[in-house]
KOLGURO-925527 format. One record per residue (C-alpha): residue number from 1; chain; x, y, z; residue in three letters. Coordinates in pm, 1 decimal. Example, Ala and Ser with C-alpha at 12.3 -4.5 7.8 and 13.67 -1.06 7.14 Angstrom:
// KOLGURO-925527
<pos: 1; unit: A; u: 1230.0; v: -450.0; w: 780.0; code: ALA>
<pos: 2; unit: A; u: 1367.0; v: -106.0; w: 714.0; code: SER>
***
This chain:
// KOLGURO-925527
<pos: 1; unit: A; u: 14618.3; v: -3677.7; w: 2133.8; code: UNK>
<pos: 2; unit: A; u: 14370.9; v: -3971.2; w: 2110.7; code: UNK>
<pos: 3; unit: A; u: 14016.0; v: -4010.9; w: 2108.2; code: UNK>
<pos: 4; unit: A; u: 13788.8; v: -4054.9; w: 2431.3; code: UNK>
<pos: 5; unit: A; u: 13652.8; v: -4398.0; w: 2365.2; code: UNK>
<pos: 6; unit: A; u: 13445.3; v: -4560.2; w: 2050.6; code: UNK>
<pos: 7; unit: A; u: 13252.3; v: -4320.5; w: 1878.7; code: UNK>
<pos: 8; unit: A; u: 12890.1; v: -4316.9; w: 2060.1; code: UNK>
<pos: 9; unit: A; u: 12567.5; v: -4317.8; w: 1912.4; code: UNK>
<pos: 10; unit: A; u: 12411.4; v: -3949.1; w: 1865.1; code: UNK>
<pos: 11; unit: A; u: 12041.8; v: -3837.7; w: 1826.5; code: UNK>
<pos: 12; unit: A; u: 11880.4; v: -3515.6; w: 1807.3; code: UNK>
<pos: 13; unit: A; u: 11515.1; v: -3604.9; w: 1768.0; code: UNK>
<pos: 14; unit: A; u: 11405.9; v: -3232.6; w: 1891.6; code: UNK>
<pos: 15; unit: A; u: 11486.2; v: -3112.9; w: 1530.1; code: UNK>
<pos: 16; unit: A; u: 11300.3; v: -3165.3; w: 1203.5; code: UNK>
<pos: 17; unit: A; u: 11437.8; v: -3344.1; w: 1040.6; code: UNK>
<pos: 18; unit: A; u: 11610.4; v: -3553.6; w: 1330.7; code: UNK>
<pos: 19; unit: A; u: 11984.6; v: -3541.1; w: 1352.4; code: UNK>
<pos: 20; unit: A; u: 12133.3; v: -3905.0; w: 1347.2; code: UNK>
<pos: 21; unit: A; u: 12489.0; v: -4054.9; w: 1365.7; code: UNK>
<pos: 22; unit: A; u: 12792.8; v: -4142.5; w: 1575.9; code: UNK>
<pos: 23; unit: A; u: 13015.2; v: -3903.5; w: 1752.9; code: UNK>
<pos: 24; unit: A; u: 13387.9; v: -3883.9; w: 1805.8; code: UNK>
<pos: 25; unit: A; u: 13492.5; v: -3712.2; w: 2093.5; code: UNK>
<pos: 26; unit: A; u: 13866.0; v: -3669.2; w: 2140.4; code: UNK>
<pos: 27; unit: A; u: 14056.9; v: -3678.8; w: 2450.2; code: UNK>
<pos: 28; unit: A; u: 14165.7; v: -3340.9; w: 2437.1; code: UNK>
<pos: 29; unit: A; u: 13927.4; v: -3149.1; w: 2280.0; code: UNK>
<pos: 30; unit: A; u: 14058.5; v: -2812.6; w: 2073.7; code: UNK>
<pos: 31; unit: A; u: 13717.3; v: -2696.6; w: 2086.1; code: UNK>
<pos: 32; unit: A; u: 13628.5; v: -2710.1; w: 1719.9; code: UNK>
<pos: 33; unit: A; u: 13367.4; v: -2946.8; w: 1551.6; code: UNK>
<pos: 34; unit: A; u: 13332.8; v: -3114.7; w: 1197.6; code: UNK>
<pos: 35; unit: A; u: 13013.5; v: -3285.8; w: 1023.2; code: UNK>
<pos: 36; unit: A; u: 13084.1; v: -3549.5; w: 788.4; code: UNK>
<pos: 37; unit: A; u: 12780.3; v: -3711.1; w: 591.1; code: UNK>
<pos: 38; unit: A; u: 12793.3; v: -3950.7; w: 291.4; code: UNK>
<pos: 39; unit: A; u: 12748.5; v: -4030.4; w: -45.9; code: UNK>
<pos: 40; unit: A; u: 12438.6; v: -4113.4; w: -240.7; code: UNK>
<pos: 41; unit: A; u: 12468.3; v: -4504.4; w: -204.2; code: UNK>
<pos: 42; unit: A; u: 12617.7; v: -4508.6; w: 143.4; code: UNK>
<pos: 43; unit: A; u: 12572.5; v: -4401.8; w: 533.0; code: UNK>
<pos: 44; unit: A; u: 12794.8; v: -4270.9; w: 773.2; code: UNK>
<pos: 45; unit: A; u: 12958.7; v: -4592.2; w: 825.1; code: UNK>
<pos: 46; unit: A; u: 13130.5; v: -4532.4; w: 488.1; code: UNK>
<pos: 47; unit: A; u: 13480.5; v: -4663.9; w: 535.6; code: UNK>
<pos: 48; unit: A; u: 13655.1; v: -4285.0; w: 459.2; code: UNK>
<pos: 49; unit: A; u: 13449.7; v: -4121.4; w: 651.8; code: UNK>
<pos: 50; unit: A; u: 13544.3; v: -4331.5; w: 990.6; code: UNK>
<pos: 51; unit: A; u: 13901.2; v: -4308.1; w: 923.6; code: UNK>
<pos: 52; unit: A; u: 13873.3; v: -3921.6; w: 847.3; code: UNK>
<pos: 53; unit: A; u: 13692.0; v: -3892.2; w: 1177.6; code: UNK>
<pos: 54; unit: A; u: 13921.3; v: -4122.4; w: 1387.1; code: UNK>
<pos: 55; unit: A; u: 14210.3; v: -3900.9; w: 1231.2; code: UNK>
<pos: 56; unit: A; u: 14062.5; v: -3557.5; w: 1321.7; code: UNK>
<pos: 57; unit: A; u: 13921.3; v: -3656.2; w: 1656.0; code: UNK>
<pos: 58; unit: A; u: 14285.6; v: -3789.1; w: 1746.7; code: UNK>
<pos: 59; unit: A; u: 14387.6; v: -3424.8; w: 1668.5; code: UNK>
<pos: 60; unit: A; u: 14149.6; v: -3253.1; w: 1889.5; code: UNK>
<pos: 61; unit: A; u: 13825.3; v: -3211.2; w: 1673.7; code: UNK>
<pos: 62; unit: A; u: 13479.4; v: -3302.0; w: 1790.1; code: UNK>
<pos: 63; unit: A; u: 13345.4; v: -3483.3; w: 1471.9; code: UNK>
<pos: 64; unit: A; u: 12994.0; v: -3614.9; w: 1402.1; code: UNK>
<pos: 65; unit: A; u: 12906.6; v: -3863.9; w: 1110.4; code: UNK>
<pos: 66; unit: A; u: 12527.0; v: -3831.0; w: 1031.5; code: UNK>
<pos: 67; unit: A; u: 12310.5; v: -3988.2; w: 831.0; code: UNK>
<pos: 68; unit: A; u: 12114.1; v: -3754.1; w: 581.4; code: UNK>
<pos: 69; unit: A; u: 11740.7; v: -3774.2; w: 615.4; code: UNK>
<pos: 70; unit: A; u: 11704.0; v: -4011.6; w: 330.8; code: UNK>
<pos: 71; unit: A; u: 11881.5; v: -4238.4; w: 440.8; code: UNK>
<pos: 72; unit: A; u: 11739.2; v: -4258.7; w: 792.0; code: UNK>
<pos: 73; unit: A; u: 11417.8; v: -4314.2; w: 592.2; code: UNK>
<pos: 74; unit: A; u: 11539.4; v: -4585.7; w: 396.5; code: UNK>
<pos: 75; unit: A; u: 11842.2; v: -4830.1; w: 483.3; code: UNK>
<pos: 76; unit: A; u: 11931.7; v: -4880.7; w: 116.3; code: UNK>
<pos: 77; unit: A; u: 11911.6; v: -4718.1; w: -233.9; code: UNK>
<pos: 78; unit: A; u: 11992.5; v: -4364.0; w: -344.9; code: UNK>
<pos: 79; unit: A; u: 11790.5; v: -4045.8; w: -233.3; code: UNK>
<pos: 80; unit: A; u: 11505.2; v: -3967.4; w: -489.4; code: UNK>
<pos: 81; unit: A; u: 11450.2; v: -3683.6; w: -666.4; code: UNK>
<pos: 82; unit: A; u: 11265.8; v: -3460.7; w: -418.7; code: UNK>
<pos: 83; unit: A; u: 11490.8; v: -3567.5; w: -121.1; code: UNK>
<pos: 84; unit: A; u: 11766.6; v: -3282.8; w: -180.7; code: UNK>
<pos: 85; unit: A; u: 11585.1; v: -2998.2; w: 26.4; code: UNK>
<pos: 86; unit: A; u: 11489.9; v: -3202.6; w: 303.6; code: UNK>
<pos: 87; unit: A; u: 11862.6; v: -3372.7; w: 330.8; code: UNK>
<pos: 88; unit: A; u: 12002.3; v: -3016.5; w: 316.9; code: UNK>
<pos: 89; unit: A; u: 11793.6; v: -2881.3; w: 600.7; code: UNK>
<pos: 90; unit: A; u: 11909.2; v: -3220.8; w: 748.4; code: UNK>
<pos: 91; unit: A; u: 12264.9; v: -3092.1; w: 744.8; code: UNK>
<pos: 92; unit: A; u: 12154.6; v: -2785.8; w: 866.6; code: UNK>
<pos: 93; unit: A; u: 12002.9; v: -2928.6; w: 1211.4; code: UNK>
<pos: 94; unit: A; u: 12329.1; v: -3123.8; w: 1208.3; code: UNK>
<pos: 95; unit: A; u: 12529.2; v: -2814.3; w: 1241.6; code: UNK>
<pos: 96; unit: A; u: 12290.3; v: -2667.6; w: 1506.0; code: UNK>
<pos: 97; unit: A; u: 12341.5; v: -3005.4; w: 1702.9; code: UNK>
<pos: 98; unit: A; u: 12674.1; v: -2988.0; w: 1712.0; code: UNK>
<pos: 99; unit: A; u: 12764.1; v: -2628.8; w: 1826.9; code: UNK>
<pos: 100; unit: A; u: 12573.4; v: -2740.2; w: 2151.0; code: UNK>
<pos: 101; unit: A; u: 12884.5; v: -2996.7; w: 2190.4; code: UNK>
<pos: 102; unit: A; u: 13153.3; v: -2799.7; w: 2028.0; code: UNK>
<pos: 103; unit: A; u: 13264.6; v: -2463.2; w: 2182.2; code: UNK>
<pos: 104; unit: A; u: 13445.3; v: -2342.0; w: 1900.1; code: UNK>
<pos: 105; unit: A; u: 13412.6; v: -2331.0; w: 1529.6; code: UNK>
<pos: 106; unit: A; u: 13186.9; v: -2586.4; w: 1344.5; code: UNK>
<pos: 107; unit: A; u: 13297.1; v: -2712.4; w: 1005.3; code: UNK>
<pos: 108; unit: A; u: 13066.3; v: -2906.0; w: 737.7; code: UNK>
<pos: 109; unit: A; u: 13210.6; v: -3196.0; w: 532.2; code: UNK>
<pos: 110; unit: A; u: 13082.3; v: -3463.5; w: 302.4; code: UNK>
<pos: 111; unit: A; u: 13155.8; v: -3685.9; w: 31.2; code: UNK>
<pos: 112; unit: A; u: 13014.2; v: -3712.6; w: -298.0; code: UNK>
<pos: 113; unit: A; u: 12626.7; v: -3608.5; w: -293.0; code: UNK>
<pos: 114; unit: A; u: 12671.0; v: -3507.0; w: 107.0; code: UNK>
<pos: 115; unit: A; u: 12955.7; v: -3282.2; w: 23.1; code: UNK>
<pos: 116; unit: A; u: 12732.5; v: -3112.0; w: -284.3; code: UNK>
<pos: 117; unit: A; u: 12404.9; v: -3067.3; w: -53.3; code: UNK>
<pos: 118; unit: A; u: 12683.3; v: -2930.5; w: 193.4; code: UNK>
<pos: 119; unit: A; u: 12780.6; v: -2684.0; w: -43.2; code: UNK>
<pos: 120; unit: A; u: 12452.9; v: -2575.6; w: -162.0; code: UNK>
<pos: 121; unit: A; u: 12315.7; v: -2551.5; w: 207.7; code: UNK>
<pos: 122; unit: A; u: 12607.6; v: -2302.5; w: 239.7; code: UNK>
<pos: 123; unit: A; u: 12521.7; v: -2122.3; w: -102.0; code: UNK>
<pos: 124; unit: A; u: 12162.6; v: -2073.4; w: -9.3; code: UNK>
<pos: 125; unit: A; u: 12248.0; v: -1834.1; w: 275.2; code: UNK>
<pos: 126; unit: A; u: 12194.2; v: -1489.0; w: 235.3; code: UNK>
<pos: 127; unit: A; u: 12485.1; v: -1301.4; w: 165.1; code: UNK>
<pos: 128; unit: A; u: 12492.4; v: -1064.8; w: 494.0; code: UNK>
<pos: 129; unit: A; u: 12361.6; v: -1385.2; w: 709.1; code: UNK>
<pos: 130; unit: A; u: 12574.0; v: -1561.9; w: 1010.3; code: UNK>
<pos: 131; unit: A; u: 12755.3; v: -1826.2; w: 858.6; code: UNK>
<pos: 132; unit: A; u: 12667.7; v: -2177.8; w: 920.8; code: UNK>
<pos: 133; unit: A; u: 12977.2; v: -2309.5; w: 901.5; code: UNK>
<pos: 134; unit: A; u: 13319.8; v: -2187.2; w: 943.0; code: UNK>
<pos: 135; unit: A; u: 13458.8; v: -2403.4; w: 625.0; code: UNK>
<pos: 136; unit: A; u: 13341.3; v: -2695.3; w: 397.6; code: UNK>
<pos: 137; unit: A; u: 13571.5; v: -3022.7; w: 329.0; code: UNK>
<pos: 138; unit: A; u: 13454.7; v: -3174.4; w: 3.5; code: UNK>
<pos: 139; unit: A; u: 13573.9; v: -3497.8; w: -82.6; code: UNK>
<pos: 140; unit: A; u: 13517.5; v: -3647.5; w: -476.8; code: UNK>
<pos: 141; unit: A; u: 13293.6; v: -3370.9; w: -536.6; code: UNK>
<pos: 142; unit: A; u: 13041.8; v: -3497.3; w: -827.5; code: UNK>
<pos: 143; unit: A; u: 13103.0; v: -3236.7; w: -1068.2; code: UNK>
<pos: 144; unit: A; u: 12899.6; v: -3436.8; w: -1351.2; code: UNK>
<pos: 145; unit: A; u: 12769.9; v: -3776.0; w: -1386.4; code: UNK>
<pos: 146; unit: A; u: 13062.4; v: -3990.1; w: -1554.8; code: UNK>
<pos: 147; unit: A; u: 13069.8; v: -3942.6; w: -1915.3; code: UNK>
<pos: 148; unit: A; u: 12843.5; v: -3665.3; w: -1927.6; code: UNK>
<pos: 149; unit: A; u: 13079.7; v: -3356.0; w: -1856.4; code: UNK>
<pos: 150; unit: A; u: 12830.7; v: -3136.0; w: -2028.7; code: UNK>
<pos: 151; unit: A; u: 12581.6; v: -3201.3; w: -1725.8; code: UNK>
<pos: 152; unit: A; u: 12768.2; v: -2971.7; w: -1458.4; code: UNK>
<pos: 153; unit: A; u: 12659.7; v: -2949.1; w: -1108.7; code: UNK>
<pos: 154; unit: A; u: 12801.8; v: -2576.9; w: -1074.2; code: UNK>
<pos: 155; unit: A; u: 12507.2; v: -2343.1; w: -1063.3; code: UNK>
<pos: 156; unit: A; u: 12514.7; v: -2269.7; w: -704.0; code: UNK>
<pos: 157; unit: A; u: 12902.1; v: -2205.9; w: -677.7; code: UNK>
<pos: 158; unit: A; u: 12928.7; v: -1850.9; w: -790.0; code: UNK>
<pos: 159; unit: A; u: 12729.8; v: -1797.2; w: -450.4; code: UNK>
<pos: 160; unit: A; u: 12933.7; v: -1991.2; w: -217.2; code: UNK>
<pos: 161; unit: A; u: 13105.2; v: -1789.5; w: -3.1; code: UNK>
<pos: 162; unit: A; u: 13214.2; v: -2029.5; w: 274.9; code: UNK>
<pos: 163; unit: A; u: 13602.1; v: -2132.0; w: 222.2; code: UNK>
<pos: 164; unit: A; u: 13623.5; v: -2469.1; w: 90.9; code: UNK>
<pos: 165; unit: A; u: 13875.0; v: -2778.5; w: 79.9; code: UNK>
<pos: 166; unit: A; u: 13855.3; v: -3018.0; w: -217.3; code: UNK>
<pos: 167; unit: A; u: 13992.1; v: -3365.8; w: -154.1; code: UNK>
<pos: 168; unit: A; u: 13961.9; v: -3541.3; w: -533.4; code: UNK>
<pos: 169; unit: A; u: 14089.6; v: -3831.4; w: -717.0; code: UNK>
<pos: 170; unit: A; u: 14294.5; v: -3779.3; w: -1035.5; code: UNK>
<pos: 171; unit: A; u: 14102.1; v: -4099.9; w: -1174.8; code: UNK>
<pos: 172; unit: A; u: 13751.2; v: -3962.1; w: -1098.1; code: UNK>
<pos: 173; unit: A; u: 13513.8; v: -4026.6; w: -1369.8; code: UNK>
<pos: 174; unit: A; u: 13295.2; v: -3762.9; w: -1195.0; code: UNK>
<pos: 175; unit: A; u: 13506.2; v: -3478.2; w: -1271.3; code: UNK>
<pos: 176; unit: A; u: 13867.7; v: -3427.4; w: -1404.4; code: UNK>
<pos: 177; unit: A; u: 14110.4; v: -3225.5; w: -1172.7; code: UNK>
<pos: 178; unit: A; u: 14130.1; v: -2970.8; w: -1450.9; code: UNK>
<pos: 179; unit: A; u: 13745.9; v: -2967.0; w: -1444.4; code: UNK>
<pos: 180; unit: A; u: 13786.1; v: -2917.8; w: -1107.7; code: UNK>
<pos: 181; unit: A; u: 14013.5; v: -2632.3; w: -1105.0; code: UNK>
<pos: 182; unit: A; u: 13786.8; v: -2483.2; w: -1344.2; code: UNK>
<pos: 183; unit: A; u: 13499.3; v: -2465.8; w: -1136.1; code: UNK>
<pos: 184; unit: A; u: 13678.7; v: -2346.5; w: -817.3; code: UNK>
<pos: 185; unit: A; u: 13722.3; v: -2021.3; w: -1010.6; code: UNK>
<pos: 186; unit: A; u: 13361.0; v: -1975.5; w: -1017.3; code: UNK>
<pos: 187; unit: A; u: 13356.6; v: -1956.2; w: -629.1; code: UNK>
<pos: 188; unit: A; u: 13418.9; v: -1620.9; w: -501.6; code: UNK>
<pos: 189; unit: A; u: 13515.1; v: -1785.4; w: -117.7; code: UNK>
<pos: 190; unit: A; u: 13917.8; v: -1886.7; w: -57.6; code: UNK>
<pos: 191; unit: A; u: 13910.9; v: -2244.8; w: -208.0; code: UNK>
<pos: 192; unit: A; u: 14240.8; v: -2517.8; w: -232.3; code: UNK>
<pos: 193; unit: A; u: 14252.6; v: -2856.3; w: -425.5; code: UNK>
<pos: 194; unit: A; u: 14416.4; v: -3157.4; w: -289.7; code: UNK>
<pos: 195; unit: A; u: 14446.3; v: -3406.7; w: -559.7; code: UNK>
<pos: 196; unit: A; u: 14473.6; v: -3770.2; w: -464.8; code: UNK>
<pos: 197; unit: A; u: 14739.5; v: -3897.3; w: -705.1; code: UNK>
<pos: 198; unit: A; u: 14565.8; v: -4218.0; w: -882.4; code: UNK>
<pos: 199; unit: A; u: 14255.5; v: -4218.3; w: -698.9; code: UNK>
<pos: 200; unit: A; u: 13865.0; v: -4269.3; w: -812.1; code: UNK>
<pos: 201; unit: A; u: 13572.5; v: -4159.9; w: -657.7; code: UNK>
<pos: 202; unit: A; u: 13640.5; v: -4371.1; w: -350.3; code: UNK>
<pos: 203; unit: A; u: 13976.3; v: -4166.3; w: -306.3; code: UNK>
<pos: 204; unit: A; u: 14141.0; v: -4568.5; w: -236.3; code: UNK>
<pos: 205; unit: A; u: 13864.6; v: -4662.3; w: 23.2; code: UNK>
<pos: 206; unit: A; u: 13639.5; v: -4979.0; w: -127.4; code: UNK>
<pos: 207; unit: A; u: 13575.6; v: -5285.6; w: 54.8; code: UNK>
<pos: 208; unit: A; u: 13833.4; v: -5343.5; w: 272.4; code: UNK>
<pos: 209; unit: A; u: 14088.0; v: -5169.7; w: 75.3; code: UNK>
<pos: 210; unit: A; u: 14201.6; v: -4828.1; w: 259.4; code: UNK>
<pos: 211; unit: A; u: 14436.9; v: -4550.3; w: 148.5; code: UNK>
<pos: 212; unit: A; u: 14630.6; v: -4531.3; w: 517.3; code: UNK>
<pos: 213; unit: A; u: 14803.4; v: -4182.7; w: 369.3; code: UNK>
<pos: 214; unit: A; u: 14485.6; v: -4001.5; w: 296.4; code: UNK>
<pos: 215; unit: A; u: 14344.9; v: -3930.6; w: 594.9; code: UNK>
<pos: 216; unit: A; u: 14672.7; v: -3759.3; w: 781.8; code: UNK>
<pos: 217; unit: A; u: 14704.9; v: -3571.1; w: 437.7; code: UNK>
<pos: 218; unit: A; u: 14365.9; v: -3437.5; w: 499.0; code: UNK>
<pos: 219; unit: A; u: 14408.6; v: -3307.2; w: 822.8; code: UNK>
<pos: 220; unit: A; u: 14754.7; v: -3169.8; w: 734.8; code: UNK>
<pos: 221; unit: A; u: 14581.4; v: -2984.9; w: 462.0; code: UNK>
<pos: 222; unit: A; u: 14249.5; v: -2912.7; w: 686.0; code: UNK>
<pos: 223; unit: A; u: 14478.9; v: -2739.5; w: 959.7; code: UNK>
<pos: 224; unit: A; u: 14695.3; v: -2553.3; w: 730.2; code: UNK>
<pos: 225; unit: A; u: 14363.9; v: -2400.2; w: 568.6; code: UNK>
<pos: 226; unit: A; u: 14112.6; v: -2374.1; w: 820.5; code: UNK>
<pos: 227; unit: A; u: 14300.7; v: -2362.6; w: 1172.8; code: UNK>
<pos: 228; unit: A; u: 14675.2; v: -2219.6; w: 1139.0; code: UNK>
***
């Protein structure tokens, strides 16, 4: 399979917060959709997100790389203390927008801060409410600030009932593999961890450096975990 064309600018201004990003349409769609969003200091053009989006689109997925609301408001800098709630609302709107494009199940994914907000959004859903996303794909989950392992960001995980695939570097200062494995035990949903040997928080995508083997590995694990 291949993508139809280069990614297209995608916006939905009927929702508040707005949805803004780049949409990868596959040449031969499998009907399924995936939203990918970025970390705290980045945007939807993050090299890892681009590489994963291209790989999954080539396999038939419709992929939306979206900017979180804080990034739409400010082109640079990290999110502020009051941005998280609105960022989660933006992700919820992105899911709704992509469901108008994809005919099948829609998955939600993110890198670092974006992945954490995606997981918190799903954990906030009432227990018997309809699913927001069929599954979560979380890259470099920021389990705690570097060198501060006591400041765990795990409070919501016991309420997460969405199947989740974690992709995490073995040298990530935001959480060791052992720490991530312990955190996964808190989640009542099905989970899986894909360790990335030797990788830090950037998972081998820094500047012009790209870990070429990672996107195909993510695709294989994603299909095995969620699709097959």
